[in-house]
N, CA, C and O atoms as CSV, one atom per row, in Angstrom:
chain,resi,resn,atom,element,x,y,z
A,1,MET,N,N,-0.619,-12.082,-2.177
A,1,MET,CA,C,-2.030,-12.052,-2.460
A,1,MET,C,C,-2.800,-11.485,-1.272
A,1,MET,O,O,-3.728,-10.695,-1.449
A,2,LYS,N,N,-2.416,-11.886,-0.069
A,2,LYS,CA,C,-3.104,-11.424,1.129
A,2,LYS,C,C,-2.880,-9.928,1.344
A,2,LYS,O,O,-3.776,-9.234,1.824
A,3,GLU,N,N,-1.691,-9.422,0.993
A,3,GLU,CA,C,-1.392,-8.010,1.180
A,3,GLU,C,C,-2.286,-7.135,0.319
A,3,GLU,O,O,-2.678,-6.045,0.735
A,4,ILE,N,N,-2.607,-7.602,-0.868
A,4,ILE,CA,C,-3.463,-6.832,-1.762
A,4,ILE,C,C,-4.849,-6.691,-1.151
A,4,ILE,O,O,-5.447,-5.616,-1.196
A,5,VAL,N,N,-5.356,-7.775,-0.583
A,5,VAL,CA,C,-6.673,-7.737,0.041
A,5,VAL,C,C,-6.670,-6.779,1.222
A,5,VAL,O,O,-7.619,-6.017,1.405
A,6,ILE,N,N,-5.624,-6.810,2.017
A,6,ILE,CA,C,-5.536,-5.926,3.175
A,6,ILE,C,C,-5.438,-4.473,2.718
A,6,ILE,O,O,-6.064,-3.595,3.310
A,7,GLN,N,N,-4.665,-4.217,1.681
A,7,GLN,CA,C,-4.541,-2.845,1.191
A,7,GLN,C,C,-5.856,-2.341,0.629
A,7,GLN,O,O,-6.215,-1.182,0.838
A,8,ASP,N,N,-6.583,-3.199,-0.084
A,8,ASP,CA,C,-7.891,-2.795,-0.607
A,8,ASP,C,C,-8.859,-2.491,0.523
A,8,ASP,O,O,-9.639,-1.542,0.443
A,9,THR,N,N,-8.809,-3.297,1.577
A,9,THR,CA,C,-9.676,-3.061,2.728
A,9,THR,C,C,-9.321,-1.750,3.405
A,9,THR,O,O,-10.207,-0.990,3.798
A,10,LEU,N,N,-8.030,-1.480,3.544
A,10,LEU,CA,C,-7.613,-0.223,4.165
A,10,LEU,C,C,-8.036,0.971,3.325
A,10,LEU,O,O,-8.388,2.015,3.874
A,11,LYS,N,N,-8.007,0.837,2.008
A,11,LYS,CA,C,-8.428,1.936,1.150
A,11,LYS,C,C,-9.910,2.247,1.330
A,11,LYS,O,O,-10.318,3.406,1.254
A,12,THR,N,N,-10.714,1.213,1.570
A,12,THR,CA,C,-12.142,1.469,1.773
A,12,THR,C,C,-12.405,2.037,3.158
A,12,THR,O,O,-13.323,2.837,3.338
A,13,LEU,N,N,-11.596,1.624,4.152
A,13,LEU,CA,C,-11.794,2.137,5.498
A,13,LEU,C,C,-11.236,3.541,5.675
A,13,LEU,O,O,-11.811,4.350,6.403
A,14,LEU,N,N,-10.129,3.835,5.018
A,14,LEU,CA,C,-9.477,5.132,5.135
A,14,LEU,C,C,-9.417,5.788,3.760
A,14,LEU,O,O,-8.367,5.778,3.117
A,15,PRO,N,N,-10.527,6.356,3.304
A,15,PRO,CA,C,-10.549,6.918,1.954
A,15,PRO,C,C,-9.746,8.215,1.871
A,15,PRO,O,O,-9.533,8.907,2.867
A,16,SER,N,N,-9.323,8.511,0.684
A,16,SER,CA,C,-8.627,9.762,0.430
A,16,SER,C,C,-9.637,10.901,0.443
A,16,SER,O,O,-10.724,10.753,-0.117
A,17,PRO,N,N,-9.318,12.019,1.055
A,17,PRO,CA,C,-10.273,13.133,1.056
A,17,PRO,C,C,-10.502,13.715,-0.326
A,17,PRO,O,O,-11.439,14.491,-0.518
A,18,PHE,N,N,-9.661,13.354,-1.298
A,18,PHE,CA,C,-9.782,13.878,-2.647
A,18,PHE,C,C,-10.637,12.996,-3.543
A,18,PHE,O,O,-10.925,13.373,-4.679
A,19,ASP,N,N,-11.044,11.840,-3.063
A,19,ASP,CA,C,-11.829,10.914,-3.870
A,19,ASP,C,C,-13.270,10.916,-3.369
A,19,ASP,O,O,-13.573,10.264,-2.369
A,20,ASP,N,N,-14.152,11.629,-4.038
A,20,ASP,CA,C,-15.537,11.771,-3.608
A,20,ASP,C,C,-16.308,10.464,-3.703
A,20,ASP,O,O,-17.167,10.195,-2.863
A,21,LYS,N,N,-16.018,9.649,-4.707
A,21,LYS,CA,C,-16.753,8.395,-4.877
A,21,LYS,C,C,-16.518,7.470,-3.695
A,21,LYS,O,O,-17.469,6.906,-3.154
A,22,GLN,N,N,-15.270,7.308,-3.287
A,22,GLN,CA,C,-14.975,6.461,-2.140
A,22,GLN,C,C,-15.585,7.034,-0.870
A,22,GLN,O,O,-16.063,6.281,-0.022
A,23,GLN,N,N,-15.578,8.334,-0.729
A,23,GLN,CA,C,-16.103,8.966,0.467
A,23,GLN,C,C,-17.600,8.706,0.584
A,23,GLN,O,O,-18.090,8.471,1.689
A,24,LYS,N,N,-18.326,8.740,-0.499
A,24,LYS,CA,C,-19.765,8.478,-0.461
A,24,LYS,C,C,-20.047,7.033,-0.107
A,24,LYS,O,O,-21.019,6.759,0.596
A,25,ASP,N,N,-19.215,6.079,-0.577
A,25,ASP,CA,C,-19.410,4.671,-0.264
A,25,ASP,C,C,-19.193,4.391,1.219
A,25,ASP,O,O,-19.935,3.612,1.817
A,26,VAL,N,N,-18.188,5.016,1.816
A,26,VAL,CA,C,-17.863,4.778,3.215
A,26,VAL,C,C,-18.912,5.401,4.136
A,26,VAL,O,O,-19.160,4.875,5.220
A,27,GLN,N,N,-19.525,6.500,3.731
A,27,GLN,CA,C,-20.496,7.166,4.581
A,27,GLN,C,C,-21.772,6.348,4.746
A,27,GLN,O,O,-22.598,6.686,5.593
A,28,GLY,N,N,-21.958,5.299,3.977
A,28,GLY,CA,C,-23.155,4.481,4.068
A,28,GLY,C,C,-23.265,3.750,5.395
A,28,GLY,O,O,-24.375,3.495,5.863
A,29,GLU,N,N,-22.154,3.411,6.004
A,29,GLU,CA,C,-22.167,2.659,7.261
A,29,GLU,C,C,-21.632,3.558,8.374
A,29,GLU,O,O,-20.531,4.099,8.267
A,30,SER,N,N,-22.404,3.713,9.428
A,30,SER,CA,C,-22.016,4.616,10.503
A,30,SER,C,C,-21.120,3.914,11.521
A,30,SER,O,O,-21.027,2.687,11.547
A,31,PHE,N,N,-20.480,4.699,12.339
A,31,PHE,CA,C,-19.620,4.181,13.387
A,31,PHE,C,C,-20.430,3.352,14.376
A,31,PHE,O,O,-19.975,2.310,14.848
A,32,VAL,N,N,-21.621,3.819,14.681
A,32,VAL,CA,C,-22.473,3.117,15.652
A,32,VAL,C,C,-22.853,1.735,15.134
A,32,VAL,O,O,-22.822,0.762,15.888
A,33,SER,N,N,-23.211,1.638,13.858
A,33,SER,CA,C,-23.600,0.335,13.323
A,33,SER,C,C,-22.406,-0.613,13.255
A,33,SER,O,O,-22.552,-1.813,13.488
A,34,THR,N,N,-21.228,-0.082,12.939
A,34,THR,CA,C,-20.026,-0.910,12.925
A,34,THR,C,C,-19.695,-1.409,14.321
A,34,THR,O,O,-19.357,-2.579,14.500
A,35,LEU,N,N,-19.788,-0.538,15.302
A,35,LEU,CA,C,-19.515,-0.919,16.682
A,35,LEU,C,C,-20.548,-1.915,17.191
A,35,LEU,O,O,-20.198,-2.857,17.901
A,36,SER,N,N,-21.808,-1.722,16.839
A,36,SER,CA,C,-22.863,-2.655,17.246
A,36,SER,C,C,-22.641,-4.035,16.641
A,36,SER,O,O,-22.846,-5.049,17.308
A,37,ALA,N,N,-22.225,-4.072,15.389
A,37,ALA,CA,C,-21.956,-5.357,14.739
A,37,ALA,C,C,-20.787,-6.072,15.414
A,37,ALA,O,O,-20.823,-7.290,15.591
A,38,ALA,N,N,-19.757,-5.324,15.788
A,38,ALA,CA,C,-18.601,-5.923,16.450
A,38,ALA,C,C,-18.985,-6.470,17.824
A,38,ALA,O,O,-18.544,-7.554,18.206
A,39,ILE,N,N,-19.791,-5.737,18.555
A,39,ILE,CA,C,-20.243,-6.209,19.871
A,39,ILE,C,C,-21.119,-7.447,19.710
A,39,ILE,O,O,-21.047,-8.376,20.515
A,40,GLY,N,N,-21.940,-7.453,18.675
A,40,GLY,CA,C,-22.770,-8.627,18.397
A,40,GLY,C,C,-21.927,-9.856,18.084
A,40,GLY,O,O,-22.264,-10.965,18.498
A,41,ASP,N,N,-20.827,-9.660,17.351
A,41,ASP,CA,C,-19.930,-10.778,17.050
A,41,ASP,C,C,-19.275,-11.324,18.313
A,41,ASP,O,O,-19.142,-12.538,18.471
A,42,VAL,N,N,-18.870,-10.440,19.206
A,42,VAL,CA,C,-18.267,-10.870,20.470
A,42,VAL,C,C,-19.295,-11.643,21.292
A,42,VAL,O,O,-18.971,-12.673,21.883
A,43,ASN,N,N,-20.520,-11.154,21.331
A,43,ASN,CA,C,-21.581,-11.840,22.059
A,43,ASN,C,C,-21.840,-13.226,21.467
A,43,ASN,O,O,-22.055,-14.191,22.201
A,44,LYS,N,N,-21.818,-13.317,20.147
A,44,LYS,CA,C,-22.036,-14.603,19.479
A,44,LYS,C,C,-20.941,-15.601,19.857
A,44,LYS,O,O,-21.231,-16.772,20.103
A,45,LEU,N,N,-19.686,-15.146,19.906
A,45,LEU,CA,C,-18.591,-16.031,20.297
A,45,LEU,C,C,-18.745,-16.516,21.731
A,45,LEU,O,O,-18.435,-17.668,22.034
A,46,HIS,N,N,-19.221,-15.643,22.619
A,46,HIS,CA,C,-19.433,-16.054,24.009
A,46,HIS,C,C,-20.579,-17.057,24.117
A,46,HIS,O,O,-20.508,-17.991,24.917
A,47,GLN,N,N,-21.617,-16.879,23.336
A,47,GLN,CA,C,-22.718,-17.834,23.343
A,47,GLN,C,C,-22.279,-19.201,22.817
A,47,GLN,O,O,-22.676,-20.236,23.351
A,48,GLU,N,N,-21.459,-19.195,21.766
A,48,GLU,CA,C,-20.934,-20.451,21.232
A,48,GLU,C,C,-20.040,-21.150,22.258
A,48,GLU,O,O,-20.083,-22.373,22.386
A,49,ALA,N,N,-19.237,-20.382,22.984
A,49,ALA,CA,C,-18.379,-20.962,24.013
A,49,ALA,C,C,-19.220,-21.557,25.138
A,49,ALA,O,O,-18.919,-22.647,25.626
A,50,ASP,N,N,-20.272,-20.852,25.553
A,50,ASP,CA,C,-21.157,-21.378,26.592
A,50,ASP,C,C,-21.828,-22.674,26.145
A,50,ASP,O,O,-21.943,-23.624,26.919
A,51,ARG,N,N,-22.269,-22.700,24.887
A,51,ARG,CA,C,-22.903,-23.896,24.351
A,51,ARG,C,C,-21.910,-25.064,24.332
A,51,ARG,O,O,-22.268,-26.189,24.680
A,52,ALA,N,N,-20.673,-24.800,23.929
A,52,ALA,CA,C,-19.648,-25.842,23.888
A,52,ALA,C,C,-19.363,-26.392,25.280
A,52,ALA,O,O,-19.187,-27.599,25.444
A,53,VAL,N,N,-19.316,-25.523,26.279
A,53,VAL,CA,C,-19.072,-25.968,27.659
A,53,VAL,C,C,-20.240,-26.809,28.165
A,53,VAL,O,O,-20.038,-27.836,28.813
A,54,ARG,N,N,-21.471,-26.368,27.862
A,54,ARG,CA,C,-22.650,-27.150,28.286
A,54,ARG,C,C,-22.658,-28.531,27.645
A,54,ARG,O,O,-22.961,-29.521,28.310
A,55,GLU,N,N,-22.329,-28.604,26.364
A,55,GLU,CA,C,-22.309,-29.894,25.673
A,55,GLU,C,C,-21.194,-30.793,26.206
A,55,GLU,O,O,-21.375,-32.006,26.310
A,56,LEU,N,N,-20.051,-30.211,26.541
A,56,LEU,CA,C,-18.963,-30.997,27.117
A,56,LEU,C,C,-19.344,-31.504,28.501
A,56,LEU,O,O,-19.074,-32.657,28.835
A,57,ALA,N,N,-19.970,-30.650,29.307
A,57,ALA,CA,C,-20.352,-31.051,30.663
A,57,ALA,C,C,-21.465,-32.097,30.665
A,57,ALA,O,O,-21.507,-32.959,31.543
A,58,SER,N,N,-22.366,-32.023,29.685
A,58,SER,CA,C,-23.473,-32.982,29.648
A,58,SER,C,C,-23.081,-34.294,28.977
A,58,SER,O,O,-23.829,-35.268,29.058
A,59,GLY,N,N,-21.934,-34.340,28.322
A,59,GLY,CA,C,-21.481,-35.562,27.681
A,59,GLY,C,C,-21.883,-35.671,26.226
A,59,GLY,O,O,-21.556,-36.664,25.576
A,60,LYS,N,N,-22.583,-34.681,25.693
A,60,LYS,CA,C,-22.965,-34.719,24.277
A,60,LYS,C,C,-21.743,-34.615,23.375
A,60,LYS,O,O,-21.694,-35.235,22.313
A,61,ASP,N,N,-20.769,-33.839,23.795
A,61,ASP,CA,C,-19.551,-33.639,23.024
A,61,ASP,C,C,-18.374,-34.039,23.894
A,61,ASP,O,O,-18.279,-33.614,25.046
A,62,LYS,N,N,-17.482,-34.847,23.356
A,62,LYS,CA,C,-16.335,-35.304,24.131
A,62,LYS,C,C,-15.026,-34.668,23.677
A,62,LYS,O,O,-13.951,-35.064,24.126
A,63,ASP,N,N,-15.117,-33.682,22.787
A,63,ASP,CA,C,-13.918,-33.032,22.254
A,63,ASP,C,C,-13.585,-31.788,23.079
A,63,ASP,O,O,-14.157,-30.718,22.872
A,64,ILE,N,N,-12.660,-31.947,24.005
A,64,ILE,CA,C,-12.287,-30.835,24.882
A,64,ILE,C,C,-11.477,-29.783,24.125
A,64,ILE,O,O,-11.460,-28.615,24.513
A,65,HIS,N,N,-10.808,-30.194,23.050
A,65,HIS,CA,C,-9.971,-29.251,22.307
A,65,HIS,C,C,-10.814,-28.152,21.655
A,65,HIS,O,O,-10.479,-26.972,21.758
A,66,ASN,N,N,-11.897,-28.530,20.990
A,66,ASN,CA,C,-12.759,-27.524,20.363
A,66,ASN,C,C,-13.434,-26.641,21.409
A,66,ASN,O,O,-13.676,-25.458,21.168
A,67,THR,N,N,-13.734,-27.214,22.560
A,67,THR,CA,C,-14.324,-26.423,23.639
A,67,THR,C,C,-13.333,-25.374,24.135
A,67,THR,O,O,-13.700,-24.219,24.346
A,68,MET,N,N,-12.088,-25.775,24.320
A,68,MET,CA,C,-11.069,-24.827,24.781
A,68,MET,C,C,-10.784,-23.764,23.719
A,68,MET,O,O,-10.542,-22.604,24.049
A,69,ILE,N,N,-10.811,-24.154,22.465
A,69,ILE,CA,C,-10.609,-23.176,21.386
A,69,ILE,C,C,-11.741,-22.152,21.391
A,69,ILE,O,O,-11.500,-20.954,21.240
A,70,ALA,N,N,-12.973,-22.623,21.565
A,70,ALA,CA,C,-14.117,-21.707,21.613
A,70,ALA,C,C,-14.001,-20.757,22.803
A,70,ALA,O,O,-14.302,-19.570,22.680
A,71,LEU,N,N,-13.567,-21.273,23.955
A,71,LEU,CA,C,-13.391,-20.427,25.135
A,71,LEU,C,C,-12.310,-19.375,24.914
A,71,LEU,O,O,-12.485,-18.218,25.297
A,72,GLU,N,N,-11.208,-19.760,24.306
A,72,GLU,CA,C,-10.122,-18.811,24.057
A,72,GLU,C,C,-10.514,-17.762,23.026
A,72,GLU,O,O,-10.149,-16.594,23.164
A,73,LYS,N,N,-11.257,-18.165,21.989
A,73,LYS,CA,C,-11.735,-17.187,21.007
A,73,LYS,C,C,-12.613,-16.145,21.695
A,73,LYS,O,O,-12.489,-14.946,21.444
A,74,ALA,N,N,-13.499,-16.619,22.564
A,74,ALA,CA,C,-14.389,-15.701,23.275
A,74,ALA,C,C,-13.593,-14.770,24.190
A,74,ALA,O,O,-13.881,-13.576,24.268
A,75,ALA,N,N,-12.599,-15.314,24.877
A,75,ALA,CA,C,-11.802,-14.498,25.797
A,75,ALA,C,C,-10.978,-13.446,25.044
A,75,ALA,O,O,-10.918,-12.286,25.452
A,76,VAL,N,N,-10.354,-13.859,23.960
A,76,VAL,CA,C,-9.521,-12.923,23.187
A,76,VAL,C,C,-10.380,-11.834,22.552
A,76,VAL,O,O,-9.999,-10.663,22.541
A,77,SER,N,N,-11.543,-12.222,22.022
A,77,SER,CA,C,-12.413,-11.213,21.409
A,77,SER,C,C,-12.928,-10.224,22.446
A,77,SER,O,O,-13.064,-9.035,22.155
A,78,PHE,N,N,-13.214,-10.704,23.659
A,78,PHE,CA,C,-13.672,-9.804,24.714
A,78,PHE,C,C,-12.553,-8.847,25.130
A,78,PHE,O,O,-12.794,-7.658,25.335
A,79,GLN,N,N,-11.334,-9.367,25.254
A,79,GLN,CA,C,-10.200,-8.507,25.612
A,79,GLN,C,C,-9.961,-7.436,24.548
A,79,GLN,O,O,-9.679,-6.282,24.872
A,80,LEU,N,N,-10.075,-7.826,23.276
A,80,LEU,CA,C,-9.914,-6.852,22.194
A,80,LEU,C,C,-11.009,-5.796,22.258
A,80,LEU,O,O,-10.737,-4.607,22.093
A,81,MET,N,N,-12.243,-6.224,22.495
A,81,MET,CA,C,-13.346,-5.273,22.594
A,81,MET,C,C,-13.118,-4.287,23.740
A,81,MET,O,O,-13.403,-3.097,23.600
A,82,MET,N,N,-12.609,-4.771,24.863
A,82,MET,CA,C,-12.342,-3.888,25.993
A,82,MET,C,C,-11.229,-2.889,25.674
A,82,MET,O,O,-11.301,-1.736,26.098
A,83,GLN,N,N,-10.206,-3.314,24.936
A,83,GLN,CA,C,-9.140,-2.395,24.548
A,83,GLN,C,C,-9.647,-1.336,23.578
A,83,GLN,O,O,-9.258,-0.172,23.670
A,84,VAL,N,N,-10.510,-1.732,22.655
A,84,VAL,CA,C,-11.110,-0.758,21.740
A,84,VAL,C,C,-11.955,0.231,22.531
A,84,VAL,O,O,-11.911,1.434,22.273
A,85,ARG,N,N,-12.724,-0.270,23.494
A,85,ARG,CA,C,-13.534,0.621,24.337
A,85,ARG,C,C,-12.646,1.602,25.088
A,85,ARG,O,O,-12.962,2.789,25.173
A,86,ASN,N,N,-11.536,1.112,25.633
A,86,ASN,CA,C,-10.623,1.999,26.369
A,86,ASN,C,C,-10.043,3.076,25.456
A,86,ASN,O,O,-9.901,4.227,25.868
A,87,LYS,N,N,-9.709,2.711,24.219
A,87,LYS,CA,C,-9.180,3.700,23.273
A,87,LYS,C,C,-10.247,4.725,22.898
A,87,LYS,O,O,-9.945,5.910,22.759
A,88,ILE,N,N,-11.482,4.283,22.735
A,88,ILE,CA,C,-12.574,5.213,22.411
A,88,ILE,C,C,-12.782,6.195,23.558
A,88,ILE,O,O,-12.943,7.394,23.332
A,89,ILE,N,N,-12.777,5.694,24.772
A,89,ILE,CA,C,-12.953,6.566,25.932
A,89,ILE,C,C,-11.785,7.539,26.055
A,89,ILE,O,O,-11.985,8.714,26.362
A,90,SER,N,N,-10.577,7.059,25.817
A,90,SER,CA,C,-9.403,7.928,25.871
A,90,SER,C,C,-9.479,9.023,24.806
A,90,SER,O,O,-9.146,10.177,25.074
A,91,ALA,N,N,-9.914,8.662,23.607
A,91,ALA,CA,C,-10.055,9.667,22.547
A,91,ALA,C,C,-11.127,10.680,22.906
A,91,ALA,O,O,-10.952,11.872,22.654
A,92,TYR,N,N,-12.224,10.237,23.484
A,92,TYR,CA,C,-13.294,11.136,23.894
A,92,TYR,C,C,-12.789,12.108,24.971
A,92,TYR,O,O,-13.067,13.305,24.916
A,93,GLU,N,N,-12.049,11.580,25.943
A,93,GLU,CA,C,-11.517,12.445,27.006
A,93,GLU,C,C,-10.527,13.469,26.432
A,93,GLU,O,O,-10.495,14.617,26.876
A,94,THR,N,N,-9.729,13.056,25.456
A,94,THR,CA,C,-8.795,13.980,24.821
A,94,THR,C,C,-9.529,15.086,24.099
A,94,THR,O,O,-9.141,16.251,24.185
A,95,ILE,N,N,-10.583,14.737,23.390
A,95,ILE,CA,C,-11.371,15.737,22.680
A,95,ILE,C,C,-12.048,16.695,23.667
A,95,ILE,O,O,-12.135,17.894,23.403
A,96,MET,N,N,-12.519,16.179,24.787
A,96,MET,CA,C,-13.181,17.020,25.776
A,96,MET,C,C,-12.218,17.995,26.432
A,96,MET,O,O,-12.638,19.061,26.882
A,97,ARG,N,N,-10.928,17.652,26.499
A,97,ARG,CA,C,-9.939,18.540,27.089
A,97,ARG,C,C,-9.461,19.618,26.136
A,97,ARG,O,O,-8.796,20.565,26.557
A,98,MET,N,N,-9.785,19.492,24.874
A,98,MET,CA,C,-9.322,20.455,23.883
A,98,MET,C,C,-9.985,21.817,24.069
A,98,MET,O,O,-11.179,21.913,24.353
A,99,ASN,N,N,-9.191,22.852,23.905
A,99,ASN,CA,C,-9.740,24.210,23.939
A,99,ASN,C,C,-10.222,24.579,22.544
A,99,ASN,O,O,-9.528,24.373,21.548
A,100,VAL,N,N,-11.427,25.128,22.501
A,100,VAL,CA,C,-11.987,25.477,21.196
A,100,VAL,C,C,-11.828,26.946,20.930
A,100,VAL,O,O,-12.240,27.431,19.877
């Protein structure tokens, strides 16, 4: 069941050049807006982690496990964002080196 959902998602992200209907649907969302949304999600996770640490330090929340989970989610999402940034920069540098 999960594979079908993943395949459907991949079909919307990577449309066939021969299918005009899918191509028009995908063009509605730009790369910049997708990247901005992803950065916003990473920022939200970091804010939630900061809030969890403040609540743990002030004594409002005594559950260290959820605090550590929030911190790890924020750290992993930031590392992923940095790897995506590195790949984007690498692709840009490759394109700039191309002879036209």
